[in-house]
C-alpha positions in Angstrom: 0.0 0.0 0.0 1.5 3.3 -1.0 2.1 6.2 1.4 -0.6 8.3 -0.3 -3.1 5.5 0.0 -2.2 5.0 3.7 -2.5 8.7 4.3 -5.9 8.8 2.6 -7.1 5.8 4.7 -6.0 7.6 7.9 -7.8 10.8 6.7 -10.9 9.0 5.8 -10.9 7.2 9.1 -10.7 10.5 10.9 -13.5 11.8 8.7 -15.7 8.9 9.7 -15.0 9.5 13.4 -15.3 13.3 13.2 -18.3 13.7 10.8 -21.1 12.5 13.0 -20.0 15.0 15.7 -20.1 17.9 13.3 -23.8 17.9 12.5 -27.1 16.6 13.8 -30.4 16.1 12.0 -33.4 17.9 13.4 -36.3 16.7 11.3 -35.2 17.4 7.7 -33.2 20.4 8.6 -29.4 20.2 9.1 -28.2 22.2 12.1 -25.4 24.6 11.5 -21.9 23.1 11.7 -19.6 24.1 14.5 -17.7 27.4 14.2 -15.1 28.9 16.6 -11.4 29.6 17.1 -8.5 27.3 18.0 -4.8 27.3 18.1 -3.1 25.2 15.4 0.3 23.9 16.5 3.5 24.5 14.4 4.1 21.8 11.8 6.8 20.8 9.3 5.3 20.5 5.9 6.3 19.5 2.4 4.7 21.9 0.0 4.2 22.7 -3.6 2.8 26.0 -5.1 0.2 26.2 -7.7 -1.7 28.9 -9.7 -5.2 28.0 -10.9 -8.0 29.9 -12.6 -11.1 30.0 -10.3 -13.2 28.2 -12.9 -10.8 25.2 -12.9 -10.3 24.9 -9.2 -12.8 22.1 -8.5 -11.1 19.8 -11.0 -7.5 21.1 -10.7 -7.3 20.9 -6.9 -7.8 17.1 -6.6 -5.2 16.5 -9.4 -2.7 18.9 -7.7 -3.2 17.3 -4.3 -2.6 13.9 -5.9 0.5 15.2 -7.6 1.8 16.7 -4.4 1.3 13.4 -2.5 3.1 11.4 -5.3 6.0 13.9 -5.2 6.3 13.7 -1.4 6.3 9.9 -1.6 8.9 9.8 -4.3 11.1 12.1 -2.1 11.0 9.5 0.7 8.9 11.7 3.0 6.1 10.3 5.1 2.7 12.2 5.3 1.2 12.2 8.9 -2.1 13.9 8.4 -4.5 15.5 6.0 -3.1 18.1 3.6 -3.8 21.8 3.7 -4.8 23.9 0.6 -3.5 27.3 1.6 -4.5 30.4 -0.4 -1.2 32.4 -0.6 -2.3 35.1 -3.0 -4.8 38.0 -2.5 -8.1 37.2 -0.9 -10.4 37.4 -2.7 -8.3 36.4 -5.7 -7.3 38.9 -8.3 -7.7 38.3 -12.0 -9.9 35.2 -11.1 -6.8 33.2 -10.4 -6.0 31.4 -7.1 -2.3 31.3 -5.9 -2.2 28.5 -3.5 -0.1 25.7 -1.9 -0.6 22.1 -1.0 1.0 21.6 2.4 1.4 18.1 3.6 2.5 17.5 7.3 5.4 15.1 7.3 7.0 12.8 9.9 10.5 12.8 8.7 13.2 14.8 10.6 14.1 17.1 7.7 14.8 20.8 7.2 14.5 23.4 4.5 18.2 22.9 3.7 17.5 19.3 2.8 14.9 20.4 0.3 15.9 23.8 -1.1 13.7 26.3 -2.9 13.0 25.5 -6.5 13.1 21.7 -6.0 10.2 19.4 -6.8 9.5 19.1 -3.0 10.2 22.0 -0.6 10.0 21.8 3.2 9.1 24.6 5.7 7.9 25.0 9.2 4.5 26.6 9.5 4.3 28.5 12.8 1.7 28.1 15.5 -1.4 30.2 14.6 -4.8 31.2 15.9 -7.5 30.3 13.4 -11.3 30.8 13.0 -12.7 27.5 11.7 -15.8 25.8 10.5 -16.5 22.7 8.5 -17.8 22.2 5.0 -19.7 19.1 3.9 -20.4 18.9 0.1 -18.8 19.6 -3.2 -16.0 22.1 -3.5 -18.1 24.3 -5.8 -20.4 25.0 -2.9 -17.7 25.9 -0.4 -18.2 29.7 -0.9 -21.3 29.7 1.3 -19.4 28.1 4.2 -16.5 30.6 3.8 -19.0 33.5 3.8 -20.6 32.2 7.1 -17.1 32.0 8.6 -16.1 35.5 7.4 -19.3 36.9 8.9 -18.7 35.1 12.2 -15.2 36.6 12.4 -16.6 40.1 12.1 -19.2 39.6 14.8 -16.7 37.9 17.1 -14.4 41.0 17.2 -11.7 39.3 15.2 -9.8 40.3 12.0 -8.2 38.3 9.3 -4.4 38.1 10.0 -3.2 35.4 7.6 -4.1 33.0 4.8 -7.2 31.2 4.1 -6.8 27.4 4.4 -8.8 24.3 3.7 -7.9 21.1 5.5 -8.8 18.2 3.2 -10.1 15.3 5.2 -11.4 13.4 2.2 -9.8 13.3 -1.2 -12.1 15.5 -3.3 -11.6 13.3 -6.4 -13.0 10.3 -4.4 -16.0 12.2 -3.0 -17.0 14.8 -5.6 -20.6 14.8 -4.4 -19.9 15.4 -0.7 -16.4 15.7 0.7 -15.5 16.9 4.3 -13.1 19.8 4.8 -12.3 22.2 7.6 -12.1 25.8 6.6 -9.6 27.9 8.5 -8.7 31.6 8.4 -5.8 32.9 10.5 -7.2 35.6 12.8 -6.2 38.1 15.5 -8.2 40.2 18.0 -9.1 43.7 16.8 
């Protein structure tokens, strides 16, 4: 079993454990998913940068994530959790194009010097950060409504955006195009 396959099995297992706690059925109406803040610990990640037109994101993102996992596996690195899609460019995107990274937490004891800038796989430490978060269940194309709810909550909670927008991919979107599970995160600070 390849490393990517094992990582997806772990991520899907987490999704099966986490998903029932995220929502409850009340009649035919789904209650709102959890929303709040939390501290995300520092992590060493292998990463690759991408630039994708907004119209192509739903199909390009799964392919890019698969490419990143394959490259990480070929470099001999071991993924230890779900990957992050981190929007590194302007938010909202300029020119209808997303600048983003796939960041995969890795287990190996490596440093940026081992994987220098410009290589197929690059490594960096992502610092600890405070994020506002919520969950999205459904197709990627419908994620905007979940983000809008999160942005609105940030404003009413007395917080401000202080860093990138991220999507933690619990389920491989190419395997679950009708209803994946993702955690949406926005780095925040108090106003």
